N, C-alpha and C positions, 0 to 999 in steps of 0.2 A: 460214643463219647461225645462233649462239648468239642468243638473246632479249637484245635492246638494245643489240646492233651494226648499226651503220648501212653500207651496201653503198655508197651513193651521200650525199654531202654536196655542198652549193654555197658556192665562194667566201666567200658574206658570211657563211657558220656558223661559218667557221674561224677562228682565230690561234695563234700563236706555242705556245700553250699543248700545242695539239693534233698536234704532231710523231709524238707514236706512232701516230696516227691516219691523217695524211694527209703525213706527211714533209718535209721541209724547204722544199723546192719549192712545195708544197700549201699548208704555213703561211705561208709569205711572200705567197701569191697573195690570202690570205685577209688577211692584215694589211695589204695594202695596198690591198685595197681598201674596207676598214676606214677607212684612214687619207684617203680618196677620192684616192689617185692613180689617173690613167685606164688602167684594164686591163682587158684584153680580157675577157669573161664567159666562165664556165665554172665547169665541177661536179669534181669529184675521186673518184675511186673508190676506195676507202680500204683501208689496209693491213690490217685486219683481212678485209677479205675474202679478199687474198693468200694471207694463212696458213688463213684455213680454208677456201681450195682445195686447200693443200696438203694439208691433212689430211685432208679428207674423200676426195680422190683417193689419199692414200697415196703422193703424190709425194716428203716429205721423205723419207721410206725407201728410195724407190726412188734418191735421189740423195746420201744420206750417205754409201753404199760409196765412190764415183767420187773424192767430195771429200777423204773422209778419207785415203785412199792414196799422192793426189796431192804430187810434186814442183812447187814454182809457180817455180821455175827452171830448170827444165828443158821451154824454151819449148812444143815440139812434144808434151809431152804435156799442158802447161796447155790449148793449143788444143783438142787433140782430146776431152777433159774435158769443155772447157765446150760444146763441139758436144753432146756426149751427154746433159748434162743439159740444154741448151735444147731439145735435142729432145723430151727426156720430158716437160719443162713441156707445148710444143705439144702433143704427142699427148694431153693428159691430157684429159678433156671437163671443160668450165667446168659448171658448175650452170647447168640452164634458169632458175632465179629469178633468178641473177647477171645473169642475162645480158639479162631479160626489164628488169631494172631501167636496166642500161647503154641499152640502146634506147630507152626511156621518158623519162630525160634528157637523151640524145640528139634526142629530137623536141620537147623541151619546152624547151631551148634557142634553137630556131629550126634546128634540122637545119644545111646548107651545109659550108662545111669549115671543118674543125677543124684543130687539134694535137694529137696524144694523148703527152702527156708522162712520165716515170718521175720517181719523186719518193722514194728511197729514204728511211726513217724514219731513217739516221743524217746525213743527206745535207746539206749547206750549213750545218753545226754550224761553229762558232769551230775545234773542235779535230781538224777534218777536211772534206777538201773530195772530194766523193766525182762533182763536176761533171765529164761526158763517160763516165761509166763506164755510163752505161746506156743505153738507143735513145728516141730521139725520132722518131714518124712526124709528117710535115706532110702538107698539105695531106688529107685524108682524109674521105671524104665518102659518107654512105649509111652505116645500123644497123649492118646484117652488118660493115662494116668497119670502124667504130668497136668494135664487139665482139672482132673478130680482130686490130686493133690492142694493146687493154689487154691480152689474154695474150700477144702478142709484146713489151710492155715487161715483164712479169712475168721471160718469158725472158730479157731481157736484165740481171738482177739477176746471171746467171750469164756474162757476158762475159769471156771470157781477163782483160781488163785488169780488169774488177771483182773479179774471183777473185782474183787478186794483189797488190791493194791490200789488199784485207781479209787474207789472211794475212799481209802483212807491216806491217800495223798493229794485228793483235790482235782487230780484229773475228768474232765468229761468225758465221759466214755465217747461219746459222738463227735469229738473234736480229737480224740486219738483215731488215726488210723493205720491201715496195714500193708504194707508191700512184701511182696513176695521174691525172694532172690532165687535163682535155679542156676544151681551152680554144679559143674562136671565132680562128679565123687570121687574122692581118693581112697584108693583099698590099701589101709593104711599096715603098715608092716610093726610102726609106732606110731602114737601119738599124744598128747600131753597140753599142758598149757604154760605161757609162759606170763610172770610179773615182773616189771621192770619198776618194783620196788620188794621190800622183803614185805609177804602182804598182814603179816603179824603184828609186825614192830612199822612198820611201814618205813624202814631204812632204806633212802633212795641210793646209800650208795652199791647195795648190792641187786643182783637180778636171780630171782627163782624159779626156776625150771623143774615143772614135774612131769613123768611118763611112765606111759603102761605097753606092755605089747598091743597089738594088735585096734580097734576103736575106742576113741577118744571117751565117749560118752560115758564109761566106766567109769574116769576118775569123774565129772560133773554128778553123777548118782551118786556117788561113793561106793558104790559094787565091788571096786578095785580098792587098795593102797597104791597108790602109785610111789615110782622112785623120785627123790627129791636132791636137787642139786643146786647149790647157789655159786653165782659167779660176780667176784668182785668187778665192779665196773673200771675202777683205775688199772689198766692192766691186761683185763679181760682175763680172770684166770679162777680155776674152781677151786672153791675154799673150804668147800663140804659138799660130803655126798652121804645120802641113807638110801641104801638098795632095800629093795621090799619085797617079799618073797612073792610072788606072784602065779595062785595056781593055772588061772584058767584066761583067755579070752576070748574077746568078742570078733569073731569074723564076718564075712559078708557069705551065707549059704550060696551055695553052687545051685539047688532048687530054686530059689529065690522064688518062694511061696509065699502067698498074703499070710503074713503074721508070723513067719517065718525066716525073714531077710535077713537074719541075722543070728549065728549059732555059737556057742560056745567050743571051745575049745582047750582040752586038758592040756597043761605043758609038762615038760618030763622034770624030773627034779632037778636034770642039770638047767636046763631055761627058768627054771622057776628063781632059780637063785642069783640067776646072770643080771648085771645093768643093762638097763632096757636100748642105751643107745650110746655108740662112743663119744671120748671125751671129747673127740674133733668134732662128731655133730652140738655137745653142748656148747660150746664155743660158737660155733655158725650159728646157735636157734638165739645165744646172747645177742649176738652184735646185730641180727634180725632184729632182737628186742631195742635196742638201742638207736639203730636207724628209723623205729617206728614211735616210739617215745622223741625222738627229736625231730620227727616229723610234725605231730600234733603237740608237742609243746608241753606233755602231759604224761606222768606216768600210765603205762597201759596194761592189761590185761588182756593174753593172746592165747587164739587156739593154735595147733599147728599140730601136724601129719608127714609121715614119710613113705614115700612108697619107690619103689625101686631103686632104692638109694639116692632118692632128692627128697629136699625138705620142701613143705608149702607152709604157706600160713594161710589159716584157714577165716578165719576174723579176728578184730580186733576192738577193745572198746574201751573209754575210760576205767581207772582204777574208783570205785566210787564208796571206797571204806579206808581211805587214807586218814588216819588217826593221831593226835599228839602222844608222844611217848610220856607214858604215866610210870612214876617210880612206887612200888609197894612198902610198904616200913611194917615190913612183917615180923609178927612177933616167929620166936624160935615155934616150929610145930613141932606136937610128939604125937598128934592121931595117929593111927593106922592109915595106912597108905591101904584102898580097897582095890585100883587097877591103875591102869596109866596107860597114856596114848600119844597123838602127836599133839601139840599146840594148835589150836587154830584158830583162837581170838584170845585176846589177854582178860586178865580182870580175875576177881575169887567171887564166888555166890552159893550160898547155902541155902537149902531146900530141901522139900521131902522128895522120893522121886516116885515118876510117873512112865510107868513103861507103855509105849505105845508100840504095836505088833505093827499096824498099820493106816496109812490116813483116814480109814473112817471112822476111826477111835479118836482124832482128835479132840472130841469135844471131852474126852477124860482129862484135859491137861488145864485146870486152874491157874489163876494167878499164884504167883510164887513157886510155883511146880518147877521141878528138874526133868526135862524132856528127855528120856532115854528112851534110843529109837537104834534100829538096824542102819537104817539112813533114814535122810530127812529127803523130801522131794517139795517144789512146789506149792505142794498142795498143802504141805506142813505148817504154813508161814500165820495161818491165825493162831496155832498152839506156838508157834515158836514166839509168837509178840507177849505172851500170856507165860512166859517161862522164865525163870531167872539165869538157866543157865541150859548148856546143851551136852549132851553123848552121846555118841552112837559108836557102834561096834567096827563100822567102816569107814573108807574115806581118808581122802589127803586134805592139804593144808586149800586146798583150792574147792574141793567139793561144796554141795550145797550147806550143807549144814553150817560149814566153813564161813562161805561168803555171808550168810545172810546174818550168822550170829554178829560177825565183824559191823554190817551194818546198823545190827540195832545194839550196837554194845556190849553184849551179854558174852560172859565167858563160853566156852564150848572146846572142846577136847572129840577128838576124832579118831578113828582107828584102835581101838579100844583091844578089838576084837570077842571081849566075852561079857561087855555090861551086861546086856539083858540078861545073862545067869549071873553075874556074880552080884548085882544090885536087886535089890525086893522092892515093888510098889509101897509106898507109904515111908521107906528108910531113909533117915537124915543124913545127910550128906555135906561135902562142900567140894566144890570145883573152881579146880585151881588152872585158869586157861592160858597161865603163862608158864607156867613148867609142863602143862600135859597129866597133871595127879589130882585121883580122887580120894578124898579124906571120909573116913568115918565122921559124922558129928556135926556140929555144928564150929565153925571157925572165926570168929571177929579180925577183921583187916580194916586198917584206913589206908587210904593213898591220898598221895598227893603229887599236883605236877613237877615235872623235874625239868625244870627252868632251865639250869646248866646243859642239859642233854641236849634240850630241844631248841632248833633251829627257825627263828621267826621269819616269817615273811616279811618284809617290810613295803609298808606304803603312803603316798603321803594321803590318799582318799582314806578317811578314816572308817572301819569298821566297827561296827555300835550289833548289839542285840537287841530283841524287843522281848520284854520279859513282863510275867505276871505272878507267877508263882511262885513262894519265899522254898519252896522245898528245894527248888533248882540251881537257887542262887549262888552258893560255896561251889557247886560244880563248873556252873556256868561262868563266874567269875576265873576259874581258875585257867582258862581257856587265851587262847589270842585274840581278845577284843579290846577296844579301846575305849569302851564305856557302854554304858545304856540307851539306847536314841529313842527307847519308848518304854517305860514303865507306867505299865495300867494300873489306874487306880481300881476299877472296878470289881475283882477277886478281892483286894480287900474290903473295898467297903461290905462286897458281898457274905463276906467272913464276919464281917461286926453282924451282919444279922437285921438291923434295924433299922429305920426310917432316922436322917439326923433331923430332921423338924421333930417328930415324935418325940426323942430323947430331949432334945431340946424342951420340950414343952413340961419334959420332970425333971428339969434341970440337971440333965445329966449329960447336956453338951463335953464338959471334960473328957468324960467317958469317951467320948467317938473319937476328939481329940487323942485322946490314949491311946489308943486301940487303933489309929491310923496313923501316929507319928513311931508306934512300935514296929509296924511294917514297914513304912518308909527308910528307918533305923538300915533294917536286916540288909535292903538292898543297898545303901549309902555306905555302910559300914565295910560290904563284902567288895565295892570295889571301890574304895579309896584309894588314890585321889583322882580315880580316873570318874568322868560324868556318869552321871546319871539325872534324865530329862525323865521326870516326871510329869505325866498326862493327868491333870486335871480330872475331875471325874466326871466321866461323860456318860452316865445314865439314862437313858430314855424313861419317860413318865411310866411304861407297863413294866419293866424294870423296877424303878423304885415304888410301884405300885405293889411289887412283891416280898417287899420287904416289911416288917414286922410295922405295925402300925403306918404304912405305906397309902391306905385305900382314903385314908383321911385326908390327903394331902394333896392326892396325886389325880388329876381327870383323866376320863377315857377317851384317850385319842385315836382316831381313824386310822392316821399313819406316824406312828412316833418315832420312826426315822426320820421324819421332817417336821417334828413338833418340838417341842418344849426341852430342848436341850444345848447343852455348850454355853457360851459367853452370853447365850439370851439368858438361860437359867441365874446365872451369877450374878447378872446386874438388877436382876426382880428380887430373885432369893438371897439377897446379899447375908444376912445371920448365919444359912447355912453353909454357904462359901468361906464367911470367917473361920469357922470350923477347920477347915482343910486349911486354909494360910496360917492359922493357930500351926496346926500339925506340921507344917512345911518349914516356919519358922524354928520349931523346938528343935526339930531334927539337923538344921542348918547350924545350930549354936555349936556342935561338934562335930560335923560333916558338912562343909563348904561346896560338895562335890553334886548337893543335889540342886537340881536347876528347875525350871519348869516353863510345861509349856498349855498351851492353851487351845483347847479343842472346837472343832464347830464355829467358829466366828461367820457370820455372816454378812455383817457389814463393818465397814471402817469407827465409825461413832460405837458400836460394839466393842473393837479390840481398846479403842480410848475409853471409855467408860470401865471395864475389867480391870485397866492397868491403873488406872485412876482409883480404883477400891486396892487393888494388891498395894501401892503405895504408900497410902493410907493405914494400912495395917504393919508398915515395917519392911515391905517386901520392894526394893526398888532396884532396875540395876546396877549392877558393880561389875566391878572386872570379875569378882570370883562369884555373881549371882547372873547367870544369864536367863532370858523369856525369850521361848520361841513361840511361835502360832503355828498350827495346824492348816495345813492349805488341802482344802478337802470340798472345799463349795467353790462352784467357777468364777463366783466375784472375787475370789482370794486369786484368783489368776488373771482375770483382766482389769482388777484394779491393786492390783501386786505393790506396784510401786506407791501408791495411798496407804497401804498397809502397813508396809515397811516404813514410811515418812512417821507413823504413829510415834515410832519406837519401839523397836525389837530387835533383838540381836542375829534370829535367824529363824526358818521356816522348817519344818519337815512335813513330807508331802504325804496323805494320806491315799493313797492309792485306791484304795478299796472306793471310799466313798466318793474319792472323786471324779473316777470313773464310772459308779451308779449316777452318778447330778450329771455328770457331762453326756451319758448317752440313755439319759432317763429310764434307767433297768434297776427292779429293785433287784439287789445283788442275790437274792434269796430265792428270786423266783425258778421253779423248775424249768419252766416254760421256755424262759428267756435266757438259759444258762449258758446256751450255744453263743447268746451277741455278748455275752460278757466277758469281756476282751482288755487286760489293762493296754493292749499292745494295739489298739483301735488308733486310727491316723489323728483322729479328734483328741485323745487322751498323749497320744505322745507328742503333739505339737503343745498342749496345756504344760506335760513335765519339761518341757525343754525350753518353754518360756519361762517357768517357775525357777528353773537355775540360774537360767542367763539372766533375768531381772536381778537376782539377791547378788550372784556375784558382783553385776556394775551399780550395785546401790551398795558395796561393804559388807552385806549379811550373809550368812554362812545359809549353806543347803543343805538338807536331807530327804530323807524317805524310811517312811518305816510301816507300809503297805505289806502286806502280803507276794507283790507283785516281785519283788527282786529275790523271792524265796523260791518263786517257782520260776520264772525266765531271768537266765544268766543273758541272755543276750539282751535284756532291759537296763540289766545291772552294766553291762558292757559301754551304752549308750551316755547313761546318768554320769559315767565317770570321764567320756569324750565329753561331755558339755558342761562338766566343772563342777559337780556335785562334790561339798566337803565331805558327806561322809554319807555311807549305806547300811542300816540298819535292818537284819535279818533273822529268822528264828534261828535258835542254838543249833540245829541241825545243818545249816549251810553255814556254818562260820568257816572252816575250812577251805568249804569251794568255792567260797565265793571270794575270801582273799586271795585266794590264787588267781583269780577271773581278772579283780582289778589289779593285781601285779603285773599279770601281762598285758595286758590295755595300757597301764603307765608306763612300761616298757616301749612298748610301740609306741606312742607316744613319748616318749624320753622325757618323763613327767620327775624321772629319779635321780637326773642327772644332777 
């Protein structure tokens, strides 16, 4: 290990500041220990140890090739690659010094049975949940066995489901590390989960608790349908109970043989019908949950266990599925009810049934199917993303199927008991995830945001959204956003499908204007009177060449990313630019909330010439018409005061291109992907300067690159520096609003 880096740290030694070292799970265990929450004791094998292992054994070089050539949507190839990568990691020799440190820590904590858990270094953050993607090994006993389990956790970072999730969400495989907490096992008499809000409706006045007899993995897996208790935060009173029949429980096997560490025990008829924990325990758990929510200042998803009449908190993480309250405009439903279960994720959707008996069959699920299974596991996720709804035989509202469905925003019903026998492959059904009912046939239903019931979080910093596709506009416009910070032209131009110069040559320029104006109107109308900032077309030459007629008008460039694009094109290909300006003017005749943003401006003179053309065409800055400039070229940062002095109302930082050009890295390069990071010191200095210079000159500032959608810590810094608005992808709206509100509260910006 490099000098100064620790192989082992104890829970009491770490806090949330140590996530890069111990991952989200490890940091949370440290936070809870330091907050005097009853946590079973333990230590953590740091992520630095994992990274050192990869480097010393050259394992990173060996696994990079298979991962780079992988198509994660090919389920068979994904599984084969996962198996190959895990085997490479398991066969690499752990250094004797690392193994010695792990053994010594295990002896120091008193040996005995332990849980060896995985804690990815981006895990359990507000913007992403890696829960269930890596492995946990329970009831491990013995020094060598603990060392072996740690290495198995390292390998599990490359489970098929984990690889798929990272690829889908833009996480670099080699930037996500893994720490391994080793924690004394609680031999649970009862166990379960606590949500410090109602998980289906996101009602923050409630605490939801689920409980089963025995070990708690039966809840998450969905093997057992748990008791459900609702506690009102006001007064800490139990307001609702649902007692589920539990036929068996999972307990530690006395023999403890490999593969038989846990065994099923059949419960007596009396036990099956009983409430799993006392009312006193329910209230005590609710109070612990509230303490954790107050400690973290964010709703929590908590795991608990009971041993020898003592309650323990095993884990906590932020709730990642908070959603706005939606009211459904329901027709009277007369269709037959086929079956019912627990409402796990709201909404209604129709589609043909696809019954899946095992994760190996997920290829059967096509786009638009209703996935029906006994229960789901993380291996089902690729199929769940294709499904319009999910129905399971078993599980409660915090089972895997329920949590993932809420993340995906699709209806889900769990615990039906007989879905796999009551339904048939290909049968058309409608799943009502709000009521827990499955209806025969297809039922049409409309939705609208229930604005009266929704409590909006107010922030001084505006929260905007990045958009391009018209089919999303109505749904996103109904969300708690202050407008569109980046409306990309490229999707609309691609839909038109023909090069504008080609259309001009055929005297069809007006047709281009009509189609572009139609697309712009869709967004301006949906968000009116909120601002919609339209970034004028930033097609590169290779993209223009792909349009019909494009080959005649576009040269072949070695590096289109740095070529003829943005403002450079506007001031030379004026006729094409005028078509775009005509479309903007036409829309603004009815919707004055449409503004303009100029991309990729290399020089102050380019900006001045672009503004001159716009003014000549009747688009001049005014009280209701703002012109912004994208800040994405280093010259924009260096000479920002001069760009602003030309006469613009605001800037929006394009963090992708700015990072690319600041670090000299092709953002699409696989070999340099590890170095491409918007949080690099040079980029952060540029971001800070952009915000502060704009503020000093009375201009607004925003950011519309991918960075604030990926790195919440960057959003916090931008708010601290005084950014006017932050524009994010639609899936990050709620979380980013929360982040902004917390920073403003700390800075007392809402007084």
